C-alpha positions as CSV (number, residue, x, y, z in Angstrom):
1,X,13.4,-6.0,6.8
2,X,10.2,-6.0,8.9
3,X,9.1,-9.2,10.7
4,X,5.4,-10.0,10.8
5,X,5.5,-9.8,14.6
6,X,2.7,-7.4,14.2
7,X,0.6,-9.5,11.6
8,X,1.9,-7.3,8.6
9,X,3.6,-9.3,5.9
10,X,7.3,-9.2,5.7
11,X,8.8,-6.8,2.9
12,X,10.5,-8.2,-0.2
13,X,12.4,-5.9,-2.5
14,X,9.7,-5.6,-5.0
15,X,7.0,-4.4,-2.5
16,X,8.4,-0.8,-2.3
17,X,10.7,1.6,-3.7
18,X,12.2,4.9,-2.4
19,X,11.6,8.0,-4.1
20,X,14.4,10.7,-4.9
21,X,13.3,12.3,-1.7
22,X,13.9,9.3,0.4
23,X,10.3,8.3,0.9
24,X,9.2,4.6,1.0
25,X,6.4,4.1,-1.4
26,X,4.6,0.6,-1.4
27,X,3.6,-1.1,-4.6
28,X,0.3,-2.3,-5.8
29,X,1.7,-5.9,-5.3
30,X,2.4,-5.2,-1.6
31,X,-1.1,-3.6,-1.1
32,X,-2.8,-6.5,-2.4
33,X,-0.6,-8.8,-0.3
34,X,-1.6,-6.9,2.9
35,X,-5.3,-7.4,1.9
36,X,-6.8,-4.2,2.8
37,X,-6.7,-0.5,2.5
38,X,-5.4,1.7,5.1
39,X,-7.2,4.8,3.7
40,X,-4.1,6.9,3.5
41,X,-4.3,7.8,-0.1
42,X,-1.5,5.6,-1.2
43,X,0.0,6.3,-4.6
44,X,-0.5,2.6,-5.7
45,X,-3.6,1.7,-4.0
46,X,-5.4,-1.0,-6.0
47,X,-8.6,-0.6,-3.8
48,X,-9.4,2.8,-5.3
49,X,-9.6,5.0,-2.2
50,X,-9.9,8.7,-2.8
51,X,-8.3,10.6,0.1
52,X,-10.1,13.8,-1.1
53,X,-13.5,12.5,-1.1
54,X,-13.1,9.7,1.5
55,X,-14.8,7.3,-0.8
56,X,-13.7,4.3,-3.1
57,X,-13.6,5.0,-6.7
58,X,-12.9,1.3,-7.6
59,X,-14.2,-2.1,-6.5
60,X,-12.0,-4.3,-4.3
61,X,-10.1,-6.6,-6.7
């Protein structure tokens, strides 16, 4: 779907899903494959970033 022209991993079908509202939600698998936290408060962030506090609640895996 997306190329890695910009240095981003190419998306596979299990890297994301669409909500009933049509939003794309990245899975934990994708975030780990990408390798860093974007600090956007993602639903499945494995890095534990809390958008409300601006801090990490968990340690990086």
